N, C-alpha and C positions, 0 to 999 in steps of 0.2 A: 441829629432829627432822625426818627425812626422813620421806617416803610410805611406808607399809608396807599392802602388797595381802596377803592371805592368800588363797589360791583355795580354794574348797570341798574339794577333795582332800586339801589341805594342812589344814584345818581338820577333817576326818573322821582325818586321821593324827594330829594333837593328841587326839582324842577316845581314838582306839585305844592312844596312849601312857598316856595317865593312865588308861584302865581296867587295863591291864597292871600299872602300876606301882601303883595303889589295891590290886590284888589281895593286896600285900605291908602297903601301909601308904599309907591316906588322906591323912595329913599329909605325906608325901613325895611324893606323887602332885601334890598343890595345889604344894606348893614347886619341885617340878622343872618344873612348867608356867610357873609364873610367871618362873621364870629362862630358861627356854626362850624365852617369849614376850618377855623383856627382851633377850636376845641378838638376836633378830628385831629388835627396835627399834634396837639398836645397829648392825647390819648396815644399816638403813635408814638411819643418820645417818652411816655410812662406806662411802661409794659404794667399789665394785671390790675390796675385802675377799674373799677365801677364794681356794679353786682354780676354775682354769677347769674345766668340763666340757662342753666343746663336743663329745667323741664322744658323749656322751649326746643333748645339743640344742645348736644353736648359741647360743651367747650366757651359757649356763646357768653359773653358778657355785656352789660348795658350802661349807659353813663347818660346823666338828665344834663339836657341843655333847655331851658325855658320849659314850656309844656313839651318837648319832644324828648325822645330817648334815642340815643346812637346805639345800635347793635351791633356788636362787631367780635371777631374772632382772632384772638391774639396770635400773633406771627413771631417767630424767634425774634424777628428785625422789624416790627411794628405790629400793625393792625390790619385785619382785612373788615373793611366796614360791609356790612350787610344790608341793612335796612335803616332810615332814618323814619320814626313812627311817632306821632301824638301817642302821648301816656293814656290818653283816654280811650285807644282805639281797644277793642279784644284782641290781645296780643295772641294768646294761645290759638285761637282761630285763624287769624294770619300765617303764624309760623307752621299750623298742621298742613294748609295747603301751599305752603314755600317749597319751590324746588329749588333747594340748596345744591 
């Protein structure tokens, strides 16, 4: 398994996603976050998969999970998860204001 680094902003995103889903169903929120975390572990073990997003940030990649996108930077031995965002958001504006 590759190394998985999750930045503080991505952890905040995870909390926000959990809270949003938990408004309808706590069980569904728990299951979704577990599966999302599993997808991040898969990315760490499968270097280089996902869509290139150099226009947002050089070297950035994204991989979909449900309505969300996992944004990450590849590492030599895994991934550095930068953000977890709903794909319907204005991604360019979010990354333009991002202090990475």
